[in-house]
N, C-alpha and C positions, 0 to 999 in steps of 0.2 A: 617258396614251394609250399603249397597247402597240403592238408591231409589227403585231399582228393588226388593230388599229384604224386604222393609218396609211393615208393615201391610196394608191391603187394606183400603183405605180412604173411607169416606162416598161417596156414588155414586154421581157423578157430574150431573149437568143438562144434559150434553151430554151423559153420561152413561144412564140416564133415557130415553133420546130420542132414543138412539141406542137399548135399550131393549124394546122399544115400550110402555113404561109407559107414555110418553108424545109424542104428535104428532110431526112429522118431514116431511119435503118435501125432500126426499132422491133422489139424482140423481146418486149415486154410492153406492153399498154395496157389500162387499165381506167378507171373514172371518177375515181380519185384519184391513181394512180401510173402512170408510164410508165418503160420502160427502153429505151435505144437505144445503139447503138455510137457511140463518140466519133469525130470526124473526124480526130483526131490520136492514134491509139492508142500507148500506151507499150509494149504487148505485144499480139499478136493476141488478139482477143476482148474487149478493154477496153470495158466497158459502163458506162453511167451510169444510176443509178436516181434518178428525179426526181419530186417531187410535181407534180401537174398545177397546183395552185394555187401561184402564184409567191410564195414566202417566201424572203427573202434568207438568213437565218442558220438553221442546223439547230436551234438551241435555241428558235427561235420557231415551229417546226412543231408543230401541235396533236398531242397524244398519240395520238389514234386514227390519224391519218395516219402519224405516225412508226412506230407499231406495224405498220401495213400495209406501210410501206416496208421494215421489217425482214423481214416475210414474203416480200416480193418479192425482197429481196436474197438470202435463203436459196434461193429457188426458182431465181433466175437464177445464183447462185453454184454451185449443184449442177449446173446445165446446163453452166456453164463448166468445171467439174471433169470432167464426162463427156466433153465435146467435146475439150478441150485436154489432159487428163491432167496438169495441172501438180502440183508438190509441194503448192501451196496456191493458193487464190484470195484475193488480198489485197483489203482494203477500206480506203478512205481517204475522210475527209471533210475537205476543205480550204476550198473556197468562196471563194478569193481571185480567181479568174479570171472567174467569172460570178455576178452577184448573184441567184442562184436556187439554193436548197438542192439539193445533189446528192451522191450517194455513188458513188465510183469502185470498180468491181469489176474486178480485173485478175488473170488467170492468171499465176502467178509460180513460178520455181524458187528464187529468192533474194530477200532484202529489197531488194537493189540494183536489182532489176527494177522497183521502184516509182518510180524516178526519172523525172521529167518530162524530163530530159536525153535519155531514150530515145525521146521522142515521134517518131513518123513523121508528118511534116507533109504527106506525099504518098503515102498508102497506096494499094496496088493496089485499084481499085474491084471488080475481079472477086473478089479474095480477101475483101474486106469483104462482098460479097454472099454468098459461100460461107459465111463465118463466121456471118453473120446467119441464114441458112437452117438451118445446123447447130444453132445455139442454139435457134431456134424449134422444130426437130424434137425436140430433147431435152426442151424444155418441154412440148410436146404429148404426148410419150411418158410424161412424168411426171404427166399428168392436168391440165395447165393450159391446155388448148386454148381455153377460152373467153376467156382473156386474151392469147392469142398472135395478133397481126395476120397477115393475109395467108395 
């Protein structure tokens, strides 16, 4: 039995966000992949790219979905680059905190900016809303309007 054949796990917090049970600041949504700002950003603009289908470990995500996730990461990463003008947009796959595959995209100036010790557990909601809309605007301008919510 593979991870793909395993019984459905209890819905992760990400599944609950994707299904609308919990709020999320989505910048991308299609049938297979979503991207939304994290509630505890380690830098402004910190965005998660997540498959809609709940799969715990990234190595168990089917190849087509993983390829699409890579395309979404590039699109969102480019939008983050445009909006925040960082030296780089860092990308991390950790998967320890939520049993649902996700990729962190973080605008950074230095590698040390990728530390979760930098997490803001009480970010300003107005700033988060502004960041969400700025990322959406950049994605729309880049031609991704069909996948940008709201």
